[in-house]
C-alpha positions in Angstrom: -0.3 2.9 10.8 -3.2 0.5 11.5 -6.7 1.8 12.3 -8.2 0.6 15.5 -10.9 -2.0 14.8 -13.8 0.4 15.7 -12.5 3.0 13.2 -12.0 0.4 10.5 -15.7 -0.3 10.5 -16.9 3.3 10.4 -15.6 3.8 6.8 -16.4 0.4 5.5 -19.0 0.3 2.7 -20.0 -3.1 3.9 -21.1 -1.6 7.2 -23.3 1.1 5.5 -20.8 4.0 5.3 -19.2 5.3 2.1 -15.5 4.8 1.4 -13.1 7.3 3.0 -13.2 10.8 1.6 -9.7 10.4 0.1 -11.2 7.8 -2.3 -14.0 10.2 -3.5 -14.0 12.6 -6.4 -15.1 16.2 -6.0 -18.6 15.1 -6.9 -18.7 12.5 -4.2 -18.4 9.5 -6.6 -15.7 6.8 -5.8 -12.5 7.3 -7.7 -12.4 4.7 -10.5 -9.4 2.6 -11.3 -7.6 4.0 -14.3 -6.8 1.7 -17.2 -3.2 1.2 -16.2 -4.3 0.0 -12.7 -6.9 -2.3 -14.2 -4.3 -3.9 -16.4 -1.7 -4.2 -13.7 -4.1 -5.8 -11.1 -5.6 -8.2 -13.7 -2.0 -9.4 -14.4 -1.1 -10.1 -10.8 -1.5 -13.5 -9.2 -4.9 -13.8 -7.5 -3.4 -13.6 -4.0 -2.1 -10.1 -4.8 -5.1 -8.4 -6.4 -5.9 -6.4 -3.2 -9.7 -6.7 -3.0 -10.1 -4.6 0.2 -7.7 -1.9 -1.0 -9.3 -1.9 -4.4 -12.8 -1.4 -3.0 -11.9 1.1 -0.3 -8.8 2.9 -1.7 -8.8 2.8 -5.5 -6.8 6.1 -5.7 -3.9 4.2 -3.9 -4.0 1.5 -6.6 -3.8 4.1 -9.3 -0.7 5.5 -7.6 0.9 2.1 -7.3 0.2 1.3 -11.0 1.7 4.6 -12.0 5.0 3.7 -10.3 5.1 0.0 -11.0 7.7 0.1 -13.7 10.3 2.0 -11.7 11.3 -0.1 -8.7 12.9 2.7 -6.5 9.9 5.0 -7.0 7.4 2.1 -6.3 9.3 1.1 -3.1 9.4 4.7 -2.0 5.6 5.0 -2.5 5.0 1.7 -0.6 7.1 3.0 2.3 5.1 6.2 2.2 1.9 4.3 2.3 2.9 1.7 4.9 5.0 3.8 7.3 3.7 7.0 9.1 6.7 9.4 9.0 4.6 12.5 9.3 2.4 11.6 12.3 -1.2 12.5 12.5 -2.2 10.1 9.8 -5.2 7.8 10.2 -3.6 4.9 8.3 -5.2 1.9 6.6 -7.3 -0.8 8.2 -5.4 -3.9 9.1 -6.7 -6.0 6.1 -5.5 -3.3 3.6 -2.1 -3.1 5.4 -1.7 -6.9 5.0 -2.6 -6.6 1.3 -0.1 -3.8 0.6 2.6 -5.5 2.6 2.1 -8.7 0.7 2.1 -6.8 -2.7 5.4 -5.1 -1.7 7.0 -8.5 -0.9 5.7 -10.0 -4.1 7.1 -7.1 -6.1 10.5 -7.5 -4.5 10.5 -11.2 -5.2 10.0 -10.6 -8.9 13.0 -8.2 -9.3 16.1 -9.4 -11.1 18.9 -10.9 -8.9 21.0 -8.2 -7.3 18.5 -5.4 -7.8 16.5 -6.3 -4.7 19.7 -6.3 -2.6 20.7 -2.9 -4.0 17.3 -1.4 -3.3 17.1 -2.8 0.2 20.6 -1.5 0.9 19.5 2.1 0.1 18.8 2.7 3.7 15.0 2.6 3.7 12.9 1.9 6.8 12.5 -1.8 5.8 16.2 -2.7 5.6 17.6 -4.7 8.4 20.7 -2.5 8.9 18.4 0.4 9.8 16.1 -1.6 12.1 16.1 -0.5 15.7 18.2 -2.8 17.9 17.3 -3.8 21.5 19.3 -2.1 24.1 21.9 -4.3 25.8 20.9 -5.6 29.2 
């Protein structure tokens, strides 16, 4: 889910507000990137290093790094992050959504031949066979 533009600015550190509460420790300090996340994001092509998500949602990057080596678990996590299946979620600002979507596509493009097709055929919300179809006229 994408935040409306007015809500996106209220939690932006660049606009004087602290990061979202989900990105804070119990002491109020921002959640740091763990070592695994730092190594992973340093190894990614520059276009996929997620500067907005890294600054505003470091806890999300820690979760991504923890699942990076297991394709099904990572794609399940990405679906959870990008698709609101529970309702009542605030969602990410548009620029973070673009970064996460781009990272998901990059990840899929790096998988061995055949594995991507098997994962996409698992019936997730992104596969074309599960996409809603327009009603006939």
